[in-house]
C-alpha positions as CSV (number, residue, x, y, z in Angstrom):
1,X,64.9,6.8,-18.1
2,X,61.6,8.4,-17.9
3,X,59.1,6.4,-15.5
4,X,55.3,5.9,-16.2
5,X,53.2,8.7,-14.5
6,X,52.7,7.6,-10.7
7,X,50.2,9.5,-8.2
8,X,51.8,8.5,-5.0
9,X,55.3,8.0,-3.5
10,X,54.6,4.3,-2.9
11,X,53.6,3.7,-6.7
12,X,56.9,5.7,-7.5
13,X,59.0,3.4,-5.4
14,X,57.4,0.2,-6.7
15,X,57.8,1.2,-10.0
16,X,61.4,1.9,-9.6
17,X,61.9,-1.5,-7.8
18,X,60.0,-3.2,-10.6
19,X,62.1,-1.5,-13.3
20,X,65.5,-2.5,-11.3
21,X,64.3,-6.1,-11.1
22,X,63.4,-6.2,-14.6
23,X,66.6,-5.0,-15.5
24,X,68.5,-7.3,-13.3
25,X,66.7,-10.2,-14.7
26,X,67.1,-9.2,-18.3
27,X,71.0,-9.2,-17.6
28,X,70.7,-12.7,-15.9
29,X,68.4,-14.1,-18.8
30,X,70.8,-13.0,-21.4
31,X,73.7,-14.7,-19.6
32,X,71.6,-17.8,-18.7
33,X,70.5,-17.9,-22.4
34,X,67.3,-17.4,-21.7
35,X,66.0,-20.3,-19.7
36,X,62.4,-21.3,-19.2
37,X,62.6,-20.0,-15.6
38,X,63.8,-16.8,-16.7
39,X,60.9,-16.2,-19.3
40,X,58.3,-16.9,-16.4
41,X,59.9,-14.5,-14.0
42,X,60.1,-11.9,-16.8
43,X,56.5,-12.3,-17.5
44,X,55.6,-11.8,-13.8
45,X,57.8,-8.5,-13.7
46,X,56.4,-7.1,-16.8
47,X,53.0,-7.6,-15.5
48,X,53.9,-5.9,-12.1
49,X,55.5,-2.9,-14.0
50,X,52.0,-2.6,-16.1
51,X,49.9,-3.1,-13.2
52,X,51.5,-0.5,-11.1
53,X,52.3,2.0,-13.7
54,X,48.5,2.2,-14.5
55,X,46.9,4.0,-11.6
56,X,43.4,3.8,-13.7
57,X,43.2,-0.1,-13.0
58,X,43.3,0.7,-9.1
59,X,41.2,3.7,-9.0
60,X,37.4,3.0,-8.9
61,X,35.4,6.2,-9.1
62,X,32.7,6.7,-6.4
63,X,29.3,7.3,-8.3
64,X,26.2,8.4,-6.3
65,X,23.1,10.4,-6.9
66,X,20.4,11.8,-4.7
67,X,17.4,9.7,-3.5
68,X,14.3,10.9,-5.3
69,X,10.7,10.1,-4.8
70,X,7.8,10.0,-7.5
71,X,4.3,9.6,-7.1
72,X,3.0,6.5,-9.0
73,X,-0.6,7.9,-9.3
74,X,-1.3,10.5,-11.9
75,X,-3.8,12.0,-9.6
76,X,-0.8,13.2,-7.4
77,X,1.5,14.3,-10.1
78,X,2.9,10.8,-10.9
79,X,3.4,9.5,-14.4
80,X,0.5,10.0,-16.7
81,X,1.3,6.8,-18.5
82,X,0.2,4.8,-15.3
83,X,-3.4,6.0,-15.3
84,X,-4.5,3.1,-17.7
85,X,-2.9,0.4,-15.7
86,X,-4.2,2.0,-12.2
87,X,-7.8,2.0,-13.7
88,X,-7.4,-1.6,-14.9
89,X,-6.3,-2.8,-11.3
90,X,-9.4,-0.8,-10.0
91,X,-11.6,-2.4,-12.3
92,X,-10.3,-5.8,-11.2
93,X,-10.7,-5.1,-7.5
94,X,-14.3,-3.8,-8.2
95,X,-15.8,-7.0,-9.2
96,X,-19.2,-6.7,-7.5
97,X,-22.4,-7.2,-9.5
98,X,-25.6,-5.3,-9.3
99,X,-28.4,-7.8,-8.2
100,X,-31.2,-5.1,-8.9
101,X,-31.9,-4.7,-5.2
102,X,-29.8,-1.3,-5.0
103,X,-31.1,2.1,-6.0
104,X,-29.9,3.4,-8.9
105,X,-30.1,7.0,-9.2
106,X,-30.1,7.4,-12.9
107,X,-32.8,5.2,-13.4
108,X,-35.3,6.6,-10.8
109,X,-37.6,9.1,-12.0
110,X,-38.6,12.2,-9.9
111,X,-41.9,10.5,-8.6
112,X,-40.1,7.3,-7.5
113,X,-37.7,9.7,-5.6
114,X,-40.7,11.6,-4.0
115,X,-42.3,8.3,-3.2
116,X,-39.4,7.1,-1.2
117,X,-38.9,10.3,0.5
118,X,-42.5,10.3,1.7
119,X,-42.5,6.9,2.9
120,X,-39.2,7.7,4.8
121,X,-40.7,10.6,6.5
122,X,-44.1,9.0,7.4
123,X,-42.2,5.8,9.0
124,X,-39.9,8.3,10.8
125,X,-43.2,10.2,12.1
126,X,-44.7,6.8,13.1
127,X,-41.6,5.7,15.0
128,X,-41.5,9.0,16.9
129,X,-45.1,8.6,17.7
130,X,-44.6,5.0,18.7
131,X,-41.7,6.0,20.8
132,X,-43.6,8.8,22.4
133,X,-46.5,6.5,23.5
134,X,-44.0,4.0,24.9
135,X,-41.7,6.1,26.8
136,X,-43.6,9.4,26.8
137,X,-44.5,11.6,29.7
138,X,-47.7,9.4,30.2
139,X,-46.9,5.8,28.8
140,X,-49.1,3.0,28.9
141,X,-48.7,-0.3,30.4
142,X,-49.3,-2.4,27.3
143,X,-50.9,-2.0,23.9
144,X,-50.8,-3.6,20.5
145,X,-50.4,-1.1,17.2
146,X,-50.8,-2.6,13.6
147,X,-49.1,-0.4,10.8
148,X,-49.6,-2.1,7.4
149,X,-48.1,-5.6,7.4
150,X,-46.5,-5.0,10.9
151,X,-48.0,-5.7,14.5
152,X,-46.0,-3.8,17.3
153,X,-47.0,-4.9,20.9
154,X,-45.3,-3.3,23.9
155,X,-45.4,-4.0,27.6
156,X,-44.0,-1.8,30.2
157,X,-42.9,-3.6,33.6
158,X,-40.9,-1.9,36.5
159,X,-37.6,-3.3,35.3
160,X,-38.0,-3.2,31.5
161,X,-40.0,-2.4,28.4
162,X,-40.5,-5.3,26.1
163,X,-41.3,-4.3,22.4
164,X,-42.3,-7.3,20.1
165,X,-42.6,-6.4,16.3
166,X,-44.1,-9.2,14.1
167,X,-44.5,-9.4,10.5
168,X,-48.1,-10.5,9.6
169,X,-47.0,-11.8,6.2
170,X,-44.6,-14.6,7.4
171,X,-45.1,-14.7,11.1
172,X,-41.5,-13.6,11.9
173,X,-41.0,-11.7,15.1
174,X,-38.2,-9.4,16.5
175,X,-38.3,-8.7,20.2
176,X,-36.6,-5.8,21.8
177,X,-36.0,-5.3,25.7
178,X,-35.0,-2.0,27.1
179,X,-34.2,-1.4,30.6
180,X,-36.4,1.3,32.4
181,X,-34.2,4.2,33.5
182,X,-35.5,6.7,36.0
183,X,-35.9,9.6,33.5
184,X,-37.9,7.5,31.1
């Protein structure tokens, strides 16, 4: 009698045992006239024989693959179909509104740009001159200087220099107190 294919010695021994038990049981069941108990036992032995004769049922193949990393952003070589989604997310996060106070370089003309740069340089020059008057080599003790809508008053003592800037339009003042350093 040829047995079904078994891969290990243990499986072969189990198959032989199951077939012997099945043969003995068949002989008993014929002599007992196939009692109900014999039918149940016969089903168990047939099931055991089928299960142990088929190694595919118990062999689970191991499947694995390498871990891979892909960029999401198409900027770095990711999926180019993500670009619309990422742009939509950026637009949602960028919900600020322009209230008109900011400078828009596309709407400014060359003359507006020139005027802003000229004002910036003049104010820088004025602040340098004021700084020289207040802390220069021959500083004064106190003085009041008016520039446009701003009145600047400074007073120098042995301990500190107090500068008071007053907006002449609304009367608001800003006071700056600087400690006197030996080199100033």
